[in-house]
A tleap script that builds the chain and sets N, CA, C and O, in Angstrom:
source leaprc.protein.ff14SB
mol = sequence {
  NMET PRO VAL TYR SER SER LEU SER HIE ALA
  LEU ALA GLU ALA LEU VAL ASP ALA LEU TRP
  PHE ILE GLU GLY SER GLU ASP GLU GLN MET
  ASP PRO ASP ASP ALA VAL LYS VAL LEU GLU
  GLY VAL ALA HIE LEU VAL SER LYS LEU SER
  SER ASP GLN ARG SER GLU LEU THR HIE LEU
  LEU GLY THR MET ALA GLU ALA GLU SER ASP
  PRO ALA ARG ARG GLU PHE LEU GLU GLY PHE
  PRO GLU GLY PHE GLY LEU LEU ASP ASP ALA
  VAL ARG PRO VAL LEU HIE GLU TRP SER ARG
  THR ARG LEU ARG ARG CARG
}
set mol.1.N position { 104.057 94.061 75.663 }
set mol.1.CA position { 103.929 93.371 76.935 }
set mol.1.C position { 104.656 94.174 78.016 }
set mol.1.O position { 105.762 94.662 77.783 }
set mol.2.N position { 104.045 94.314 79.197 }
set mol.2.CA position { 104.683 95.064 80.284 }
set mol.2.C position { 105.976 94.396 80.758 }
set mol.2.O position { 106.140 93.179 80.661 }
set mol.3.N position { 106.868 95.207 81.261 }
set mol.3.CA position { 108.136 94.703 81.784 }
set mol.3.C position { 107.915 93.931 83.087 }
set mol.3.O position { 108.601 92.944 83.352 }
set mol.4.N position { 106.951 94.386 83.901 }
set mol.4.CA position { 106.690 93.772 85.198 }
set mol.4.C position { 105.349 93.062 85.185 }
set mol.4.O position { 104.426 93.465 84.476 }
set mol.5.N position { 105.250 92.014 85.962 }
set mol.5.CA position { 104.031 91.206 85.997 }
set mol.5.C position { 102.886 91.883 86.742 }
set mol.5.O position { 101.723 91.523 86.559 }
set mol.6.N position { 103.217 92.871 87.590 }
set mol.6.CA position { 102.179 93.552 88.365 }
set mol.6.C position { 102.667 94.928 88.777 }
set mol.6.O position { 103.857 95.236 88.707 }
set mol.7.N position { 101.722 95.743 89.206 }
set mol.7.CA position { 102.073 97.054 89.736 }
set mol.7.C position { 102.929 96.892 90.995 }
set mol.7.O position { 103.874 97.653 91.204 }
set mol.8.N position { 102.604 95.913 91.826 }
set mol.8.CA position { 103.382 95.668 93.048 }
set mol.8.C position { 104.844 95.385 92.723 }
set mol.8.O position { 105.745 95.879 93.400 }
set mol.9.N position { 105.071 94.592 91.691 }
set mol.9.CA position { 106.442 94.266 91.296 }
set mol.9.C position { 107.169 95.520 90.814 }
set mol.9.O position { 108.324 95.747 91.176 }
set mol.10.N position { 106.502 96.325 90.006 }
set mol.10.CA position { 107.116 97.559 89.499 }
set mol.10.C position { 107.465 98.500 90.654 }
set mol.10.O position { 108.544 99.092 90.675 }
set mol.11.N position { 106.545 98.634 91.614 }
set mol.11.CA position { 106.800 99.521 92.747 }
set mol.11.C position { 107.891 98.972 93.660 }
set mol.11.O position { 108.674 99.747 94.210 }
set mol.12.N position { 107.959 97.665 93.832 }
set mol.12.CA position { 109.032 97.061 94.627 }
set mol.12.C position { 110.383 97.326 93.970 }
set mol.12.O position { 111.358 97.641 94.651 }
set mol.13.N position { 110.436 97.197 92.646 }
set mol.13.CA position { 111.673 97.496 91.912 }
set mol.13.C position { 112.076 98.954 92.108 }
set mol.13.O position { 113.250 99.250 92.327 }
set mol.14.N position { 111.105 99.867 92.029 }
set mol.14.CA position { 111.395 101.292 92.200 }
set mol.14.C position { 111.892 101.578 93.617 }
set mol.14.O position { 112.838 102.345 93.800 }
set mol.15.N position { 111.261 100.967 94.616 }
set mol.15.CA position { 111.678 101.153 96.001 }
set mol.15.C position { 113.106 100.654 96.203 }
set mol.15.O position { 113.936 101.347 96.792 }
set mol.16.N position { 113.384 99.465 95.719 }
set mol.16.CA position { 114.727 98.896 95.868 }
set mol.16.C position { 115.750 99.762 95.139 }
set mol.16.O position { 116.834 100.005 95.668 }
set mol.17.N position { 115.425 100.229 93.937 }
set mol.17.CA position { 116.352 101.094 93.203 }
set mol.17.C position { 116.694 102.340 94.006 }
set mol.17.O position { 117.860 102.726 94.085 }
set mol.18.N position { 115.680 102.976 94.606 }
set mol.18.CA position { 115.915 104.188 95.389 }
set mol.18.C position { 116.769 103.886 96.621 }
set mol.18.O position { 117.706 104.623 96.927 }
set mol.19.N position { 116.445 102.807 97.320 }
set mol.19.CA position { 117.207 102.460 98.519 }
set mol.19.C position { 118.626 102.013 98.175 }
set mol.19.O position { 119.562 102.301 98.921 }
set mol.20.N position { 118.791 101.318 97.065 }
set mol.20.CA position { 120.110 100.894 96.605 }
set mol.20.C position { 120.960 102.122 96.270 }
set mol.20.O position { 122.153 102.155 96.571 }
set mol.21.N position { 120.342 103.129 95.647 }
set mol.21.CA position { 121.050 104.376 95.345 }
set mol.21.C position { 121.493 105.049 96.641 }
set mol.21.O position { 122.638 105.487 96.752 }
set mol.22.N position { 120.593 105.134 97.622 }
set mol.22.CA position { 120.924 105.774 98.896 }
set mol.22.C position { 122.081 105.051 99.559 }
set mol.22.O position { 123.012 105.684 100.058 }
set mol.23.N position { 122.026 103.732 99.567 }
set mol.23.CA position { 123.092 102.968 100.197 }
set mol.23.C position { 124.436 103.203 99.511 }
set mol.23.O position { 125.470 103.274 100.175 }
set mol.24.N position { 124.422 103.322 98.188 }
set mol.24.CA position { 125.663 103.486 97.442 }
set mol.24.C position { 126.159 104.911 97.336 }
set mol.24.O position { 127.235 105.153 96.789 }
set mol.25.N position { 125.391 105.861 97.850 }
set mol.25.CA position { 125.769 107.267 97.759 }
set mol.25.C position { 126.947 107.583 98.667 }
set mol.25.O position { 127.028 107.095 99.795 }
set mol.26.N position { 127.841 108.391 98.168 }
set mol.26.CA position { 128.957 108.880 98.972 }
set mol.26.C position { 128.439 109.972 99.899 }
set mol.26.O position { 127.374 110.543 99.665 }
set mol.27.N position { 129.196 110.257 100.949 }
set mol.27.CA position { 128.787 111.277 101.905 }
set mol.27.C position { 128.562 112.634 101.242 }
set mol.27.O position { 127.728 113.418 101.693 }
set mol.28.N position { 129.306 112.908 100.171 }
set mol.28.CA position { 129.157 114.178 99.459 }
set mol.28.C position { 127.838 114.234 98.686 }
set mol.28.O position { 127.326 115.318 98.408 }
set mol.29.N position { 127.297 113.080 98.343 }
set mol.29.CA position { 126.045 113.014 97.601 }
set mol.29.C position { 124.832 113.066 98.517 }
set mol.29.O position { 123.807 113.658 98.178 }
set mol.30.N position { 124.962 112.438 99.681 }
set mol.30.CA position { 123.840 112.400 100.622 }
set mol.30.C position { 124.388 112.274 102.033 }
set mol.30.O position { 125.221 111.412 102.315 }
set mol.31.N position { 123.921 113.128 102.902 }
set mol.31.CA position { 124.343 113.088 104.296 }
set mol.31.C position { 123.951 111.731 104.898 }
set mol.31.O position { 122.804 111.307 104.757 }
set mol.32.N position { 124.890 111.046 105.566 }
set mol.32.CA position { 124.577 109.728 106.138 }
set mol.32.C position { 123.394 109.749 107.105 }
set mol.32.O position { 122.609 108.801 107.139 }
set mol.33.N position { 123.260 110.812 107.886 }
set mol.33.CA position { 122.124 110.897 108.806 }
set mol.33.C position { 120.809 110.990 108.043 }
set mol.33.O position { 119.810 110.396 108.449 }
set mol.34.N position { 120.805 111.739 106.932 }
set mol.34.CA position { 119.602 111.821 106.103 }
set mol.34.C position { 119.294 110.466 105.471 }
set mol.34.O position { 118.134 110.070 105.358 }
set mol.35.N position { 120.349 109.763 105.062 }
set mol.35.CA position { 120.150 108.440 104.470 }
set mol.35.C position { 119.488 107.499 105.478 }
set mol.35.O position { 118.567 106.758 105.133 }
set mol.36.N position { 119.957 107.535 106.711 }
set mol.36.CA position { 119.379 106.684 107.756 }
set mol.36.C position { 117.916 107.054 107.987 }
set mol.36.O position { 117.079 106.173 108.184 }
set mol.37.N position { 117.604 108.349 107.963 }
set mol.37.CA position { 116.215 108.787 108.134 }
set mol.37.C position { 115.320 108.199 107.044 }
set mol.37.O position { 114.201 107.767 107.317 }
set mol.38.N position { 115.818 108.187 105.812 }
set mol.38.CA position { 115.028 107.622 104.709 }
set mol.38.C position { 114.833 106.125 104.927 }
set mol.38.O position { 113.720 105.618 104.786 }
set mol.39.N position { 115.901 105.421 105.267 }
set mol.39.CA position { 115.811 103.979 105.492 }
set mol.39.C position { 114.849 103.665 106.645 }
set mol.39.O position { 114.057 102.726 106.564 }
set mol.40.N position { 114.927 104.453 107.706 }
set mol.40.CA position { 114.015 104.232 108.829 }
set mol.40.C position { 112.574 104.566 108.445 }
set mol.40.O position { 111.637 103.932 108.931 }
set mol.41.N position { 112.399 105.557 107.575 }
set mol.41.CA position { 111.052 105.890 107.098 }
set mol.41.C position { 110.438 104.748 106.320 }
set mol.41.O position { 109.251 104.453 106.457 }
set mol.42.N position { 111.255 104.109 105.502 }
set mol.42.CA position { 110.766 102.953 104.743 }
set mol.42.C position { 110.429 101.821 105.702 }
set mol.42.O position { 109.408 101.152 105.540 }
set mol.43.N position { 111.273 101.604 106.692 }
set mol.43.CA position { 111.002 100.543 107.674 }
set mol.43.C position { 109.691 100.814 108.405 }
set mol.43.O position { 108.917 99.893 108.665 }
set mol.44.N position { 109.450 102.065 108.730 }
set mol.44.CA position { 108.185 102.412 109.394 }
set mol.44.C position { 107.006 102.112 108.466 }
set mol.44.O position { 105.998 101.548 108.891 }
set mol.45.N position { 107.143 102.490 107.212 }
set mol.45.CA position { 106.070 102.243 106.243 }
set mol.45.C position { 105.774 100.753 106.114 }
set mol.45.O position { 104.612 100.348 106.151 }
set mol.46.N position { 106.811 99.934 105.964 }
set mol.46.CA position { 106.553 98.501 105.794 }
set mol.46.C position { 106.033 97.874 107.075 }
set mol.46.O position { 105.383 96.829 107.030 }
set mol.47.N position { 106.309 98.500 108.227 }
set mol.47.CA position { 105.759 97.963 109.475 }
set mol.47.C position { 104.241 98.126 109.518 }
set mol.47.O position { 103.571 97.439 110.289 }
set mol.48.N position { 103.699 99.009 108.714 }
set mol.48.CA position { 102.258 99.257 108.665 }
set mol.48.C position { 101.542 98.353 107.650 }
set mol.48.O position { 100.313 98.355 107.582 }
set mol.49.N position { 102.296 97.593 106.874 }
set mol.49.CA position { 101.690 96.682 105.902 }
set mol.49.C position { 101.018 95.518 106.626 }
set mol.49.O position { 101.437 95.114 107.711 }
set mol.50.N position { 99.983 94.998 106.011 }
set mol.50.CA position { 99.346 93.806 106.568 }
set mol.50.C position { 100.279 92.611 106.401 }
set mol.50.O position { 101.261 92.671 105.661 }
set mol.51.N position { 99.964 91.547 107.086 }
set mol.51.CA position { 100.755 90.325 106.973 }
set mol.51.C position { 100.803 89.836 105.520 }
set mol.51.O position { 101.861 89.435 105.035 }
set mol.52.N position { 99.672 89.868 104.834 }
set mol.52.CA position { 99.630 89.452 103.423 }
set mol.52.C position { 100.489 90.355 102.546 }
set mol.52.O position { 101.165 89.880 101.634 }
set mol.53.N position { 100.463 91.660 102.822 }
set mol.53.CA position { 101.265 92.592 102.030 }
set mol.53.C position { 102.755 92.374 102.280 }
set mol.53.O position { 103.553 92.412 101.344 }
set mol.54.N position { 103.134 92.146 103.541 }
set mol.54.CA position { 104.546 91.871 103.847 }
set mol.54.C position { 104.985 90.583 103.172 }
set mol.54.O position { 106.098 90.494 102.654 }
set mol.55.N position { 104.117 89.594 103.180 }
set mol.55.CA position { 104.426 88.323 102.530 }
set mol.55.C position { 104.610 88.513 101.027 }
set mol.55.O position { 105.538 87.959 100.438 }
set mol.56.N position { 103.728 89.295 100.409 }
set mol.56.CA position { 103.842 89.560 98.977 }
set mol.56.C position { 105.149 90.278 98.651 }
set mol.56.O position { 105.833 89.919 97.693 }
set mol.57.N position { 105.498 91.292 99.447 }
set mol.57.CA position { 106.737 92.036 99.200 }
set mol.57.C position { 107.952 91.143 99.409 }
set mol.57.O position { 108.910 91.205 98.638 }
set mol.58.N position { 107.917 90.318 100.444 }
set mol.58.CA position { 109.028 89.392 100.697 }
set mol.58.C position { 109.201 88.430 99.521 }
set mol.58.O position { 110.325 88.153 99.103 }
set mol.59.N position { 108.100 87.927 98.996 }
set mol.59.CA position { 108.153 87.032 97.832 }
set mol.59.C position { 108.742 87.767 96.617 }
set mol.59.O position { 109.596 87.223 95.916 }
set mol.60.N position { 108.290 88.989 96.374 }
set mol.60.CA position { 108.815 89.771 95.253 }
set mol.60.C position { 110.312 90.002 95.410 }
set mol.60.O position { 111.063 89.880 94.442 }
set mol.61.N position { 110.752 90.336 96.624 }
set mol.61.CA position { 112.177 90.562 96.860 }
set mol.61.C position { 112.983 89.290 96.613 }
set mol.61.O position { 114.091 89.348 96.080 }
set mol.62.N position { 112.427 88.143 96.998 }
set mol.62.CA position { 113.109 86.873 96.723 }
set mol.62.C position { 113.233 86.607 95.234 }
set mol.62.O position { 114.275 86.158 94.757 }
set mol.63.N position { 112.161 86.887 94.500 }
set mol.63.CA position { 112.181 86.733 93.041 }
set mol.63.C position { 113.215 87.663 92.413 }
set mol.63.O position { 113.958 87.270 91.514 }
set mol.64.N position { 113.249 88.894 92.900 }
set mol.64.CA position { 114.210 89.863 92.394 }
set mol.64.C position { 115.640 89.428 92.704 }
set mol.64.O position { 116.525 89.565 91.859 }
set mol.65.N position { 115.875 88.904 93.912 }
set mol.65.CA position { 117.214 88.450 94.299 }
set mol.65.C position { 117.676 87.292 93.421 }
set mol.65.O position { 118.834 87.245 93.006 }
set mol.66.N position { 116.769 86.358 93.139 }
set mol.66.CA position { 117.119 85.219 92.289 }
set mol.66.C position { 117.534 85.653 90.890 }
set mol.66.O position { 118.404 85.037 90.275 }
set mol.67.N position { 116.906 86.719 90.387 }
set mol.67.CA position { 117.184 87.190 89.035 }
set mol.67.C position { 118.358 88.170 88.976 }
set mol.67.O position { 118.812 88.518 87.886 }
set mol.68.N position { 118.855 88.618 90.132 }
set mol.68.CA position { 119.896 89.648 90.169 }
set mol.68.C position { 121.270 89.071 89.857 }
set mol.68.O position { 121.675 88.071 90.448 }
set mol.69.N position { 121.985 89.697 88.932 }
set mol.69.CA position { 123.318 89.227 88.564 }
set mol.69.C position { 124.428 89.913 89.359 }
set mol.69.O position { 125.532 89.376 89.449 }
set mol.70.N position { 124.166 91.076 89.933 }
set mol.70.CA position { 125.159 91.803 90.736 }
set mol.70.C position { 125.158 91.223 92.151 }
set mol.70.O position { 124.153 91.326 92.855 }
set mol.71.N position { 126.270 90.614 92.578 }
set mol.71.CA position { 126.299 89.971 93.902 }
set mol.71.C position { 125.994 90.928 95.060 }
set mol.71.O position { 125.316 90.537 96.010 }
set mol.72.N position { 126.474 92.154 95.001 }
set mol.72.CA position { 126.239 93.108 96.085 }
set mol.72.C position { 124.761 93.492 96.156 }
set mol.72.O position { 124.190 93.585 97.242 }
set mol.73.N position { 124.155 93.712 95.005 }
set mol.73.CA position { 122.737 94.054 94.990 }
set mol.73.C position { 121.892 92.844 95.415 }
set mol.73.O position { 120.882 93.006 96.100 }
set mol.74.N position { 122.302 91.637 95.014 }
set mol.74.CA position { 121.599 90.424 95.439 }
set mol.74.C position { 121.640 90.306 96.959 }
set mol.74.O position { 120.634 89.969 97.583 }
set mol.75.N position { 122.797 90.580 97.556 }
set mol.75.CA position { 122.925 90.537 99.015 }
set mol.75.C position { 121.996 91.567 99.664 }
set mol.75.O position { 121.368 91.285 100.684 }
set mol.76.N position { 121.912 92.753 99.073 }
set mol.76.CA position { 121.007 93.783 99.580 }
set mol.76.C position { 119.562 93.292 99.534 }
set mol.76.O position { 118.813 93.452 100.498 }
set mol.77.N position { 119.180 92.696 98.409 }
set mol.77.CA position { 117.813 92.178 98.247 }
set mol.77.C position { 117.523 91.059 99.250 }
set mol.77.O position { 116.443 91.009 99.838 }
set mol.78.N position { 118.487 90.173 99.437 }
set mol.78.CA position { 118.302 89.057 100.360 }
set mol.78.C position { 118.194 89.536 101.809 }
set mol.78.O position { 117.483 88.925 102.607 }
set mol.79.N position { 118.887 90.616 102.154 }
set mol.79.CA position { 118.851 91.140 103.518 }
set mol.79.C position { 117.691 92.079 103.788 }
set mol.79.O position { 117.400 92.393 104.943 }
set mol.80.N position { 117.027 92.527 102.735 }
set mol.80.CA position { 115.947 93.509 102.871 }
set mol.80.C position { 114.830 93.051 103.807 }
set mol.80.O position { 114.457 93.806 104.705 }
set mol.81.N position { 114.276 91.835 103.635 }
set mol.81.CA position { 113.144 91.435 104.496 }
set mol.81.C position { 113.459 91.496 105.989 }
set mol.81.O position { 112.647 91.987 106.773 }
set mol.82.N position { 114.610 91.009 106.378 }
set mol.82.CA position { 114.961 91.051 107.798 }
set mol.82.C position { 115.335 92.467 108.218 }
set mol.82.O position { 114.896 92.939 109.267 }
set mol.83.N position { 116.134 93.141 107.415 }
set mol.83.CA position { 116.603 94.475 107.775 }
set mol.83.C position { 115.501 95.508 107.889 }
set mol.83.O position { 115.607 96.452 108.671 }
set mol.84.N position { 114.444 95.333 107.112 }
set mol.84.CA position { 113.357 96.303 107.129 }
set mol.84.C position { 112.110 95.792 107.851 }
set mol.84.O position { 111.040 96.388 107.732 }
set mol.85.N position { 112.237 94.706 108.590 }
set mol.85.CA position { 111.148 94.255 109.447 }
set mol.85.C position { 110.013 93.527 108.760 }
set mol.85.O position { 108.919 93.433 109.315 }
set mol.86.N position { 110.246 93.011 107.567 }
set mol.86.CA position { 109.172 92.302 106.871 }
set mol.86.C position { 108.893 90.931 107.463 }
set mol.86.O position { 107.835 90.356 107.208 }
set mol.87.N position { 109.814 90.399 108.242 }
set mol.87.CA position { 109.650 89.054 108.774 }
set mol.87.C position { 108.946 89.041 110.118 }
set mol.87.O position { 108.597 87.974 110.622 }
set mol.88.N position { 108.732 90.212 110.709 }
set mol.88.CA position { 108.062 90.335 112.006 }
set mol.88.C position { 106.856 91.248 111.877 }
set mol.88.O position { 106.665 91.905 110.854 }
set mol.89.N position { 106.040 91.283 112.929 }
set mol.89.CA position { 104.903 92.200 112.962 }
set mol.89.C position { 105.343 93.642 113.204 }
set mol.89.O position { 104.607 94.579 112.896 }
set mol.90.N position { 106.528 93.817 113.748 }
set mol.90.CA position { 107.032 95.168 114.011 }
set mol.90.C position { 108.440 95.287 113.444 }
set mol.90.O position { 109.131 94.288 113.243 }
set mol.91.N position { 108.841 96.497 113.196 }
set mol.91.CA position { 110.195 96.748 112.688 }
set mol.91.C position { 111.179 96.365 113.774 }
set mol.91.O position { 111.038 96.760 114.932 }
set mol.92.N position { 112.159 95.605 113.391 }
set mol.92.CA position { 113.153 95.171 114.354 }
set mol.92.C position { 114.018 96.346 114.788 }
set mol.92.O position { 114.352 97.206 113.973 }
set mol.93.N position { 114.382 96.387 116.060 }
set mol.93.CA position { 115.209 97.491 116.535 }
set mol.93.C position { 116.605 97.494 115.928 }
set mol.93.O position { 117.314 98.494 116.034 }
set mol.94.N position { 117.015 96.399 115.297 }
set mol.94.CA position { 118.352 96.346 114.706 }
set mol.94.C position { 118.434 97.123 113.396 }
set mol.94.O position { 119.529 97.303 112.862 }
set mol.95.N position { 117.303 97.587 112.868 }
set mol.95.CA position { 117.346 98.299 111.594 }
set mol.95.C position { 118.301 99.467 111.646 }
set mol.95.O position { 119.095 99.657 110.725 }
set mol.96.N position { 118.241 100.259 112.709 }
set mol.96.CA position { 119.086 101.443 112.792 }
set mol.96.C position { 120.550 101.041 112.682 }
set mol.96.O position { 121.308 101.651 111.928 }
set mol.97.N position { 120.952 100.012 113.434 }
set mol.97.CA position { 122.348 99.572 113.374 }
set mol.97.C position { 122.652 98.939 112.022 }
set mol.97.O position { 123.738 99.146 111.480 }
set mol.98.N position { 121.712 98.168 111.462 }
set mol.98.CA position { 121.901 97.551 110.148 }
set mol.98.C position { 122.139 98.619 109.088 }
set mol.98.O position { 123.052 98.497 108.271 }
set mol.99.N position { 121.323 99.660 109.101 }
set mol.99.CA position { 121.457 100.696 108.083 }
set mol.99.C position { 122.748 101.471 108.273 }
set mol.99.O position { 123.416 101.791 107.289 }
set mol.100.N position { 123.114 101.779 109.492 }
set mol.100.CA position { 124.375 102.498 109.736 }
set mol.100.C position { 125.566 101.647 109.289 }
set mol.100.O position { 126.491 102.157 108.658 }
set mol.101.N position { 125.544 100.354 109.615 }
set mol.101.CA position { 126.632 99.464 109.212 }
set mol.101.C position { 126.753 99.404 107.698 }
set mol.101.O position { 127.857 99.492 107.161 }
set mol.102.N position { 125.641 99.255 107.011 }
set mol.102.CA position { 125.664 99.178 105.542 }
set mol.102.C position { 126.157 100.493 104.953 }
set mol.102.O position { 126.898 100.484 103.971 }
set mol.103.N position { 125.765 101.609 105.525 }
set mol.103.CA position { 126.206 102.900 105.019 }
set mol.103.C position { 127.689 103.119 105.266 }
set mol.103.O position { 128.359 103.763 104.459 }
set mol.104.N position { 128.215 102.592 106.373 }
set mol.104.CA position { 129.650 102.735 106.664 }
set mol.104.C position { 130.503 101.942 105.684 }
set mol.104.O position { 131.660 102.293 105.451 }
set mol.105.N position { 129.948 100.872 105.102 }
set mol.105.CA position { 130.731 100.024 104.192 }
set mol.105.C position { 130.942 100.669 102.836 }
set mol.105.O position { 131.710 100.138 102.033 }
set mol.106.N position { 130.302 101.780 102.546 }
set mol.106.CA position { 130.405 102.395 101.219 }
set mol.106.C position { 131.789 102.881 100.940 }
set mol.106.O position { 132.048 103.424 99.866 }
savepdb mol mol.pdb
quit
């Protein structure tokens, strides 16, 4: 039996894993400016999703957050929809500040 219920779920897990790694990387591992570029690139990509696709991803992220045992990762999952513009038709301008703030907390 597959680990994930759908390809969308598997890809959402992979995306979150990559972004979680970037957020947790030390400056020596990844330049903070490069990290922000990646985060903004993802925000741009999700801004191009249809309303149904954004809704599906938001639902998957909620499911993932409910199942997450690590409080910090759960907080990341819970903040993802707003931080990456999934709740609006366009990426919110606060993403840049959100990503910089999260990266500074490392």
